[in-house]
MARDOFI-181731 format. One line per field, with one value per residue: y, x, z of N, C-alpha, C in turn. Coordinates in steps of 0.2 Angstrom, whole numbers, plus 2048, in hexadecimal, padded with zeros to 3 digits. Example, Ala and Ser with C-alpha at 12.3 -4.5 7.8 and 13.67 -1.06 7.14 Angstrom:
# MARDOFI-181731
ny: [7E4;7F5]
nx: [842;840]
nz: [827;823]
cay: [7EA;7FB]
cax: [83E;844]
caz: [827;824]
cy: [7F0;800]
cx: [842;840]
cz: [827;827]
//
This chain:
# MARDOFI-181731
ny: [759;763;76D;77C;77A;770;772;77E;77B;772;77A;784;77A;778;785;785;77C;781;78C;787;77F;78B;791;786;786;794;791;789;78E;79A;793;78E;79A;79B;795;79F;7A7;7B2;7BA;7BE;7CB;7D6;7E3;7E9;7F8;800;804;80F;814;822;82C;827;82B;838;849;84E;844;843;84F;84D;843;848;853;84B;847;852;854;84A;84D;857;854;84F;846;836;82D;829;835;830;825;82B;83A;846;843;84A;84B;841;83C;83C;831;826;826;826;818;812;817;810;803;801;7FC;7EE;7EA;7EC;7EB;7F3;801;80D;820;82F;841;843;837;82D;820;814;80D;7FD;7F2;7E2;7DB;7D5;7C7;7CA;7D7;7DB;7D5;7DF;7EB;7EC;7EA;7F8;802;800;803;810;814;811;81A;826;825;825;82D;838;83B;837;82E;826;819;814;81C;816;816;813;810;80A;812;81D;81C;81A;80E;816;822;832;834;840;847;843;842;83F;849;855;866;86A;85F;855;84F;85A;85E;85D;85F;86F;86D;868;865;854;854;854;84C;840;830;829;829;82C;827;834;83E;84C;857;85A;864;86D;86A;872;875;872;867;864;86D;875;86C;866;85B;851;846;83D;840;830;825;82F;833;83D;849;856;860;865;869;860;857;854;84A;847;838;837;82D;822;81E;81A;810;805;804;801;7F9;7EB;7E9;7E7;7DD;7D2;7D0;7CB;7BF;7B6;7A6;7A2;7A9;7AE;7B0;7B9;7C4;7C7;7CD;7D7;7DF;7DE;7D4;7CC;7D3;7E2;7EC;7EC;7EE;7F0;7F3;7F8;7FF;807;80E;817;81D;825;82D;833;835;837;842;844;841;834;82C;829;81B;819;825;827;825;831;839;83C;836;829;820;81D;817;80C;806;801;7FA;7F0;7EC;7E6;7DC;7D4;7D2;7CA;7BF;7BC;7B5;7A8;7A3;79C;795;7A0;7A7;7A2;7A3;7A7;7AC;7AF;7B6;7B9;7BE;7CB;7CB;7BD;7B2;7A4;79E;79C;7A1;7A7;7A1;7A0;7AD;7A9;7A5;7A9;7B3;7C2;7D3;7E4;7F4;7FC;80B;80D;803;7F4;7E3;7D7;7C8;7C1;7B9;7BF;7C7;7C5;7C3;7CE;7D1;7CC;7C4;7D0;7DA;7E4;7E9;7EC;7EC;7F6;7F3;7E7;7E1;7D8;7D0]
nx: [7A8;7B4;7B1;7B4;7AF;7B3;7C1;7BE;7B4;7BD;7C8;7C0;7BC;7C7;7CB;7C1;7C5;7CF;7CD;7C4;7D0;7D7;7CE;7CC;7DA;7DB;7D2;7D9;7E3;7DC;7D6;7DF;7EB;7FA;7FC;7FB;801;810;80E;800;7FD;800;803;809;807;817;81E;829;836;835;840;845;83D;83C;83C;832;828;826;820;814;80F;80C;804;7F9;7F4;7F1;7E5;7DD;7D9;7D2;7C6;7B6;7AF;7AA;7A5;797;78E;789;792;79D;79E;7A9;7B0;7B5;7BD;7C3;7CF;7CD;7C3;7CA;7D1;7C8;7C5;7CE;7CF;7C3;7C6;7D3;7D4;7D2;7DB;7E7;7F8;7FF;807;7FC;7F7;7F3;7F2;7E7;7E5;7E9;7EE;7F8;7F2;7F2;7F2;7EF;7F6;7ED;7EC;7E7;7ED;7F9;7F4;7E8;7ED;7F5;7EC;7E3;7EE;7F0;7E3;7E4;7ED;7E7;7DD;7E3;7E6;7DC;7D2;7DB;7E4;7F1;7FE;808;80E;80A;816;824;82C;83C;842;84E;857;859;85E;86D;879;877;86F;868;85B;854;859;854;84E;841;83C;83D;838;834;834;831;827;827;82D;82F;825;824;82D;823;821;81C;80C;80B;800;802;804;80B;819;823;835;842;83A;838;82F;81F;816;80C;810;81A;820;822;818;80C;80A;7FE;7F6;7E6;7DF;7D3;7CF;7CE;7D5;7DA;7CD;7C3;7B7;7AF;7B1;7BF;7C7;7D8;7EA;7F6;802;813;820;82E;83A;84A;851;84A;848;854;857;84D;84B;854;85E;862;855;84A;851;851;843;843;849;840;837;82A;81A;814;81D;825;81B;81A;827;827;81F;824;825;81B;81A;813;81A;825;82C;82B;831;824;81E;828;82A;81D;81F;82B;829;81E;81F;81A;810;80D;803;807;807;7FD;7F2;7E7;7E3;7EE;7F1;7ED;7F8;800;80B;80A;806;812;819;811;811;81F;820;819;820;82B;824;821;82D;831;827;82B;839;835;82A;821;81B;81A;80E;803;805;7FE;7F9;7F5;7EA;7D8;7D2;7D8;7E7;7E5;7EF;7F1;7E7;7DB;7CE;7C9;7D0;7DB;7DE;7D8;7DD;7D1;7CA;7C1;7C5;7C1;7BF;7B6;7AD;7B6;7BC;7B7;7B2;7BE;7C7;7D5;7DC;7DB;7E6;7F2;7F9;804;803;7F8;7E8;7DE;7E7;7F4;802;814;825;833;83F;842;848;856;85B]
nz: [6DD;6E3;6F2;6FC;708;712;715;71B;727;72C;731;739;743;747;74D;758;761;764;76B;775;77C;781;78A;793;797;79D;7A8;7B2;7B4;7BC;7C4;7CC;7D5;7D4;7C9;7C0;7B1;7B0;7A7;7A3;7A6;79B;798;7A3;7B0;7B4;7C2;7CC;7D4;7DE;7DC;7D0;7C6;7BF;7BB;7B5;7B5;7C4;7C6;7BF;7C6;7D4;7CF;7CB;7D9;7DF;7D7;7DA;7E6;7E4;7DD;7DF;7ED;7ED;7F7;802;80C;817;81B;81B;822;81F;815;807;7FC;7EC;7F1;7FF;7FE;7FE;80A;814;811;816;823;828;827;82D;83D;839;831;835;83E;847;852;857;858;85E;85F;868;871;880;881;87C;86C;867;858;851;843;835;82B;81D;81C;813;805;805;806;7FB;7F1;7F4;7F1;7E4;7DE;7E2;7D9;7CE;7CE;7CE;7C2;7B8;7BB;7BE;7B3;7B4;7AE;7B2;7BC;7CD;7D8;7E2;7F3;7F6;805;80A;803;808;815;820;819;80C;80B;812;81D;820;817;80A;7F8;7F8;801;7FB;7F6;7EA;7E1;7E8;7F7;800;80F;821;82F;83A;84B;857;868;871;878;889;88E;886;885;87A;872;864;861;85F;85A;84F;848;846;844;836;826;81E;811;800;7F5;7FC;806;808;809;80D;81B;81E;825;834;844;847;847;841;837;834;831;833;831;82E;82D;821;82C;830;83A;83B;83D;83D;845;847;839;836;83C;83C;82E;825;818;820;827;81D;816;81F;820;813;813;819;81A;818;815;821;82A;823;822;830;833;82B;831;83F;848;854;861;866;86A;862;851;840;82E;829;833;836;82A;82B;838;836;82F;833;843;852;851;844;835;82F;838;83E;841;83A;831;828;81B;815;814;806;806;80B;801;7F9;801;803;7F8;7F7;801;7FB;7EF;7F8;7FC;7EF;7EB;7F4;7F1;7E4;7E5;7E6;7DD;7D8;7E2;7EB;7E6;7EB;7F9;808;818;828;837;835;840;84C;855;856;856;856;84F;855;856;84A;83F;830;824;813;801;7FB;804;806;800;801;7FC;7FF;7F6;7EE;7E4;7DD;7E7;7EA;7EC;7F5;7EE;7E1;7E1;7E4;7D9;7D2;7C5;7BF;7C1;7CA;7C7;7C0;7BE;7C0;7C8;7C4;7CB;7D6;7E7;7EB;7F4]
cay: [75F;765;774;77E;779;76B;775;784;777;770;781;787;777;778;78A;784;778;783;791;784;77E;791;791;783;789;799;78F;786;796;79E;78F;78E;7A2;799;794;7A6;7AA;7BA;7C0;7BF;7D3;7D7;7E9;7EC;7FE;800;807;811;817;828;831;825;82D;83D;850;84F;83E;844;854;84B;840;84F;856;846;845;857;854;846;852;85E;851;84F;83E;830;829;82E;839;82A;824;832;841;84A;842;850;84A;839;83A;83A;82B;820;827;824;812;80F;817;80C;7FB;7FF;7F7;7E7;7E7;7EE;7E9;7F9;806;814;825;837;845;842;832;82D;81B;812;808;7F8;7EF;7DD;7DC;7CE;7C2;7CF;7DD;7DC;7D7;7E4;7F1;7EB;7ED;7FE;805;7FE;807;818;817;812;820;82D;824;823;832;83E;83A;834;829;821;812;816;81A;813;819;80E;812;809;817;824;81C;817;814;818;828;835;835;847;84B;83E;845;83F;84E;85B;86A;86A;857;84F;84F;85F;85B;85A;866;872;869;867;860;851;856;84F;847;83A;82C;827;82D;829;82A;83A;843;851;85A;859;869;86D;869;87A;877;86C;86A;864;873;879;866;865;856;852;841;83B;83B;828;822;835;835;843;850;85A;864;868;868;85A;858;84F;849;842;835;833;828;81D;81B;818;80A;801;805;801;7F1;7E5;7E8;7E5;7D5;7CD;7CD;7C5;7B8;7B0;7A0;7A1;7B0;7B0;7B2;7C0;7CA;7C9;7CF;7DE;7E3;7DF;7D0;7CC;7D7;7E7;7F1;7EB;7F4;7EF;7F6;7FB;803;80B;813;81B;822;826;834;836;834;838;846;844;83E;82E;828;826;814;81A;829;828;827;83B;83E;839;831;823;81A;81C;812;806;803;7FF;7F1;7EA;7EB;7E1;7D5;7D1;7D1;7C2;7BA;7BA;7B0;7A1;7A5;796;793;7A4;7AB;7A1;7A3;7AC;7AA;7B3;7B5;7BC;7C1;7CF;7C7;7B5;7AF;79C;79D;798;7A6;7A8;79E;7A4;7AF;7A4;7AA;7AC;7B8;7C7;7D8;7E9;7FB;802;80D;80D;7FD;7EC;7DF;7D1;7C3;7C2;7B7;7C4;7CE;7C2;7C3;7D6;7CF;7C7;7C5;7D8;7DF;7E4;7EE;7E9;7F1;7F7;7EF;7E3;7DF;7D0;7CC]
cax: [7AB;7B6;7B1;7B8;7AA;7B6;7C4;7BA;7B1;7C3;7CB;7BA;7BB;7CD;7CA;7BD;7C9;7D7;7C8;7C4;7D5;7D8;7CA;7CE;7E0;7DA;7CD;7DD;7E5;7D8;7D5;7E7;7EE;800;7FB;7FA;807;811;80C;7FA;7FC;804;807;809;80A;81E;81F;832;839;834;846;846;838;83F;838;82B;824;824;81C;80E;80C;80A;7FD;7F2;7F4;7EC;7E0;7D9;7D8;7CB;7C0;7B0;7AE;7A2;7A3;791;790;786;797;7A3;79B;7AD;7B3;7B5;7BF;7C4;7D4;7CA;7C0;7CF;7D5;7C2;7C3;7D3;7CD;7BE;7C8;7D7;7D4;7D1;7E1;7EE;7FC;803;804;7F8;7F8;7F0;7F3;7E1;7E3;7EC;7F1;7F9;7EE;7F5;7ED;7F2;7F3;7EB;7EF;7E7;7F0;7FC;7EF;7E3;7F1;7F6;7E5;7E3;7F2;7EE;7DD;7E6;7F0;7E2;7D8;7E7;7E7;7D5;7CE;7DE;7E7;7F7;800;80C;80D;80B;81F;827;832;840;844;855;85C;859;861;874;87F;875;86D;868;853;852;85B;850;84A;839;839;83E;832;832;834;82F;822;827;831;82D;822;828;82D;820;823;817;809;80C;7FC;802;809;810;81D;82A;83C;844;837;83A;82A;818;812;80B;815;81B;826;821;810;806;80A;7F8;7EF;7DF;7DF;7CB;7CB;7D2;7D9;7D7;7C7;7BE;7B5;7A8;7B5;7C4;7CD;7DF;7F0;7FA;807;819;823;833;83C;84F;854;846;849;85B;857;849;848;85B;85F;861;84E;849;854;84D;83B;843;84C;83A;835;824;816;813;824;827;817;81C;82D;826;81B;829;821;815;81A;810;81F;829;82B;82D;831;81D;81C;82D;829;819;823;831;826;818;822;816;80B;80B;7FE;808;808;7F6;7F0;7E0;7E1;7F4;7EF;7EC;7FE;801;812;808;806;818;81D;80F;814;826;81E;816;825;82D;821;822;834;831;823;82F;83E;831;823;81B;817;817;809;7FD;806;7FB;7F8;7F2;7E5;7D3;7D0;7DE;7E9;7E4;7F4;7EF;7E1;7D6;7C8;7C7;7D4;7DF;7DB;7DA;7DC;7C9;7C8;7BF;7C8;7BD;7C2;7AF;7A9;7BB;7BD;7B3;7B3;7C1;7CA;7DD;7DF;7DB;7EA;7F8;800;802;803;7F3;7E1;7DD;7EC;7F8;809;81A;829;839;844;842;84C;858;860]
caz: [6DB;6EA;6F4;701;70E;716;719;720;72B;730;734;73F;749;74C;751;75D;765;768;76F;77C;77F;783;78F;798;79C;7A3;7AF;7B4;7B6;7BF;7CC;7D2;7D4;7D3;7C0;7BB;7AE;7B1;7A0;7A3;7A6;795;797;7AA;7B2;7B7;7CA;7CB;7DB;7DE;7D9;7CA;7C3;7BA;7BE;7B1;7B8;7C9;7C6;7BE;7CB;7D9;7CC;7CC;7DF;7E0;7D3;7DE;7ED;7E2;7DB;7E6;7F1;7ED;7FD;804;812;81C;81C;81D;81F;81F;80E;803;7F4;7ED;7F5;806;7FD;7FE;811;816;811;81A;82A;829;827;832;841;838;82B;836;845;846;857;852;85E;85B;866;86D;875;886;883;874;869;861;854;84E;83B;833;824;818;81A;80E;800;806;805;7F3;7EE;7F6;7EE;7DC;7DE;7E2;7D3;7C9;7CE;7CB;7BA;7B6;7BE;7BD;7AE;7B6;7A8;7B6;7C3;7D4;7DA;7E9;7F7;7F9;80B;80C;800;80C;81C;820;817;806;80C;819;81D;81F;80F;805;7F4;7FA;804;7F6;7F7;7E2;7DE;7ED;7FA;806;815;828;833;840;851;85C;86E;872;87E;88E;88F;882;887;876;86E;85F;863;85B;854;84C;845;848;842;82F;820;81C;80C;7FB;7F1;800;80B;80A;809;815;81D;81F;829;838;847;849;843;840;82F;835;82E;837;82B;82F;828;822;830;830;841;838;842;83A;848;846;834;835;840;838;825;820;815;824;828;817;815;824;81E;80D;814;81C;815;818;816;828;82D;821;824;836;833;829;838;846;84C;858;866;866;869;85C;84B;83A;82A;827;837;836;826;82E;83D;835;82C;838;848;857;850;83C;833;82C;83D;840;83D;835;82C;826;812;814;811;801;805;80A;7FA;7F6;807;804;7F2;7F8;804;7F6;7ED;7FC;7FD;7E8;7EB;7F7;7EC;7DE;7E7;7E5;7DA;7D5;7E8;7EF;7E4;7EF;800;80C;81F;82E;838;835;846;84E;85A;856;852;855;84B;858;856;843;83C;82E;81D;80D;7FA;7FB;808;803;801;800;7FD;7FF;7EF;7E9;7DF;7DE;7EC;7E7;7F1;7F6;7E9;7DC;7E2;7E5;7D3;7CF;7BD;7BE;7C6;7CA;7C7;7B9;7BF;7C1;7C9;7C1;7CD;7DB;7EC;7E8;7FA]
cy: [761;76C;776;77D;776;76F;779;780;775;776;784;781;776;77D;789;780;77C;789;78C;782;784;791;78D;784;78D;798;78C;78B;799;79B;78F;796;79F;797;79A;7A9;7B1;7BE;7C1;7C6;7D5;7DD;7EC;7F3;7FD;804;808;814;81F;82E;82E;827;833;844;84F;84B;842;849;852;848;846;850;852;846;84C;858;850;849;857;85A;84F;847;83C;82E;82C;830;835;827;826;838;846;848;847;84E;843;837;838;832;825;821;825;81C;80E;80F;813;805;7FA;7FB;7F0;7E5;7E9;7EA;7EE;7FF;80B;81A;82B;83B;846;83D;832;825;819;80C;804;7F4;7E8;7DC;7D4;7CC;7C7;7D4;7DF;7DC;7DD;7EA;7F2;7EE;7F4;803;805;802;80E;819;815;817;827;82C;827;82A;83A;83F;839;82E;824;81D;816;816;818;816;813;811;810;80E;81D;823;819;811;817;820;82A;836;83B;84C;847;843;844;846;856;860;86B;865;853;851;856;85A;85D;862;868;86E;86D;863;85C;854;851;84A;840;835;828;82B;82B;82C;82E;83C;84A;858;85A;85E;868;86D;86F;87B;871;86C;866;869;874;872;867;85D;855;84C;841;840;834;827;827;835;83C;84A;854;85D;867;867;862;85B;852;84F;845;83F;832;82E;822;81A;818;811;804;801;804;7F9;7EC;7E4;7E5;7DE;7CF;7CC;7C8;7C0;7B4;7AB;7A0;7A8;7B2;7B4;7B9;7C6;7CD;7CE;7D6;7E1;7E2;7D8;7D0;7D1;7DF;7ED;7F3;7EF;7F1;7F4;7FA;800;80A;811;819;821;825;82D;838;836;833;83D;847;840;836;82A;827;821;817;820;82C;828;82E;83D;839;835;829;81C;819;817;80B;801;7FF;7F9;7ED;7E8;7E5;7DA;7D2;7CF;7CA;7BC;7B7;7B5;7A9;7A2;7A2;794;799;7A7;7A7;7A0;7A8;7A9;7B0;7B4;7B9;7C0;7C4;7CC;7BF;7B2;7A7;79A;79A;79D;7A5;7A5;7A2;7A7;7A9;7A9;7AC;7B0;7BF;7CE;7DE;7F0;7FF;804;80E;80A;7F7;7E9;7DA;7CD;7C5;7BF;7B9;7C9;7CB;7C1;7CB;7D7;7CC;7C7;7CB;7DC;7DF;7EA;7E9;7EE;7F1;7F5;7EC;7E3;7D8;7D0;7CA]
cx: [7AD;7B4;7B4;7B4;7AF;7BB;7C4;7B9;7B8;7C6;7C6;7BC;7C2;7CE;7C7;7C1;7CE;7D3;7C6;7CA;7D7;7D5;7CB;7D4;7DF;7D6;7D2;7E0;7E3;7D6;7DA;7EB;7F6;802;7FB;800;809;80F;806;7F8;801;807;806;80B;811;81E;827;831;839;83B;847;841;838;83A;832;826;822;820;815;80B;808;803;7F8;7F0;7EF;7E6;7DA;7D5;7D3;7C8;7BC;7AF;7A8;7A0;79C;791;78C;78C;79D;7A2;7A1;7B1;7B0;7B8;7C0;7CA;7D2;7C6;7C4;7D1;7CF;7C3;7C9;7D3;7C9;7C2;7CE;7D8;7D4;7D7;7E8;7F2;801;801;802;7F7;7F5;7F2;7EE;7E1;7EA;7EF;7F2;7F5;7F1;7F0;7F1;7F2;7F1;7EE;7EC;7E9;7F5;7F9;7EC;7E7;7F4;7F2;7E4;7E7;7F3;7E8;7DF;7E9;7EC;7DF;7DC;7E7;7E1;7D2;7D3;7E3;7EE;7F8;805;80B;80E;814;81E;82C;835;844;84C;859;85C;85A;868;875;87E;873;86C;85E;853;855;858;84F;842;837;83B;838;830;831;832;827;822;82A;82C;828;826;829;827;820;81B;813;80B;807;7FD;807;80D;813;824;830;83D;83F;839;836;825;813;810;811;815;81E;821;819;80B;807;803;7F3;7EC;7E0;7D7;7CB;7D0;7D2;7D7;7D1;7C1;7BC;7B0;7AB;7B8;7CA;7D1;7E5;7F2;800;80D;81C;828;837;843;851;851;847;850;85C;853;848;84F;85A;85E;85A;84A;84B;851;847;83C;845;847;839;82F;820;815;818;826;822;818;821;82B;822;820;829;81B;814;817;813;824;827;82F;82D;82A;81E;822;82C;823;81B;827;830;820;81A;81C;80F;80A;806;800;809;802;7F4;7EB;7DF;7E9;7F4;7ED;7F2;7FF;808;810;808;80C;81B;819;810;81B;826;81B;81C;82B;82B;820;829;835;82D;828;835;83C;82A;81F;816;814;80F;802;7FF;802;7F8;7F6;7EC;7DE;7D1;7D6;7E1;7E9;7EB;7F5;7EA;7DB;7CF;7C5;7C9;7D8;7DB;7DD;7DA;7D5;7C7;7C7;7C4;7C2;7C0;7BB;7AE;7AF;7BC;7B7;7B5;7B6;7C3;7D1;7DF;7E1;7E1;7F1;7FD;7FF;803;7FD;7EE;7DE;7E1;7F1;7FD;80E;81F;830;83E;841;848;850;85E;85B]
cz: [6E2;6EC;6F8;708;714;71A;71E;727;72F;735;73B;745;74C;750;758;763;769;76D;777;780;784;789;795;79C;79F;7A8;7B1;7B8;7BC;7C6;7D0;7CF;7D1;7CC;7BC;7B8;7B0;7AC;7A0;7A3;79F;796;79E;7AB;7B7;7BD;7C9;7D2;7D9;7DA;7D3;7C5;7BD;7BD;7BB;7B4;7BF;7CB;7C4;7C2;7D0;7D6;7CD;7D2;7E1;7DC;7D6;7E3;7EB;7DF;7E2;7E7;7EE;7F2;800;80D;818;820;820;81D;820;819;809;7FC;7F2;7EF;7FB;804;800;808;816;817;816;822;82C;82B;82C;838;83F;833;82F;83D;844;84E;855;85A;85A;862;86A;871;87A;887;87C;875;865;85E;851;846;83A;82D;81D;818;816;807;7FF;803;7FE;7EF;7EE;7F2;7E7;7DA;7DE;7DC;7CE;7C6;7CC;7C3;7B6;7B6;7BC;7B8;7AF;7B1;7AC;7B9;7CA;7D6;7E0;7EC;7F9;801;80C;807;805;814;81A;81D;80F;807;813;819;81B;819;808;7FF;7F5;7FE;800;7F5;7F0;7DF;7E1;7F1;800;80A;81D;82A;837;847;855;863;86F;877;884;891;88A;883;882;872;86B;862;85E;857;853;849;84A;846;839;82B;81E;815;805;7F8;7F6;807;80E;809;810;816;820;824;82F;83F;847;844;841;838;830;832;835;833;82E;82B;828;826;82F;836;83D;83E;83E;83D;847;83F;833;838;83C;832;821;81C;819;825;823;815;81B;822;817;80E;817;817;815;819;81D;82B;82A;821;82B;836;830;82D;83E;84A;850;85E;864;868;865;855;846;834;827;82C;837;832;827;833;83B;832;82F;83E;84D;854;849;83A;831;832;840;83C;838;831;828;81D;812;813;80B;801;807;805;7F8;7FB;806;7FD;7F3;7FD;800;7F1;7F1;7FC;7F5;7E8;7EE;7F4;7E7;7DE;7E7;7E3;7DA;7DD;7EC;7EC;7E8;7F8;804;813;823;831;836;83A;84A;855;85B;853;853;852;84E;858;850;83F;836;827;818;808;7F8;7FF;806;804;7FF;801;7FB;7F9;7EB;7E3;7E2;7E4;7E9;7ED;7F1;7F0;7E2;7DD;7E2;7E0;7D1;7C7;7BA;7C2;7C5;7C9;7C0;7B9;7C0;7C5;7C5;7C3;7D4;7E0;7EA;7ED;801]
//
């Protein structure tokens, strides 16, 4: 008598083989990041340019940032006595790791010399992870439903726009504007060309924001206002399409990342530093190498830097998902002291997120990440 046992066993055997095939395929993708399919993340969060969000979404985002600034910090006081809020937790992490992940001229009203730090190979991956964790925190702890918006600086300089008139600085549906003009102290040897502010932000949703960290590497607590010091001249020179295009035209990751930073000359500036100093100038928060994330604009600026990197990766995705280089030790451009960073190089955000590796963030739609951009640069 024929039974149903044989077809059942055959079906089960086929199912088992298919399961093993799927496991084997996943193992290949995991071992080689260039093999990660772009649809590995099936429902990515979509990041949009600030002015394309719409007024309701803009208000939702601003509300979530305020929410994060009101939630209690989780950083132990032994690490950061001055951290008050969840917003401060991320600022603290950036401060503690700043000397290792940057190449940018830093300053504060209290220092007498220019301090320069050379960017290391993990700068872009680290900030990609940092910004994604900020986005995740806004969504999971403050009910934000959108993606981290970005600020396309190209739209706010000639011939497309005017820096000081950008919707970014709108008092109702933006981040507020500049601070009142304060002359740079004579003792300060570092000065950004064309600074126009320096005082506390006087309008917009962050006019009463308290900055608890900084200046520089101070995490003991130093409550003060949020300050900005716009430099429209610097923005016009360094944040235009030509500067972005110069980075995107590079053929290897090392050249791309150096162009973003302005090269190895500590006095030069690329779109990364220009975005910071166009907003922070000489005396503003965004101009501080360490505590710049205390200005919420930081995350929109770095989202666009990440968008620029992803635009570069997408020009040759199969190869550039694994393209990484840069010194482990600051200034070690010939790799004689510490060698190059690799895909296995560790990334840490302290108490804010699990430790991962650079490989985990090379694909924004795979590994540890699941987001995309509404539009990329195509030049």
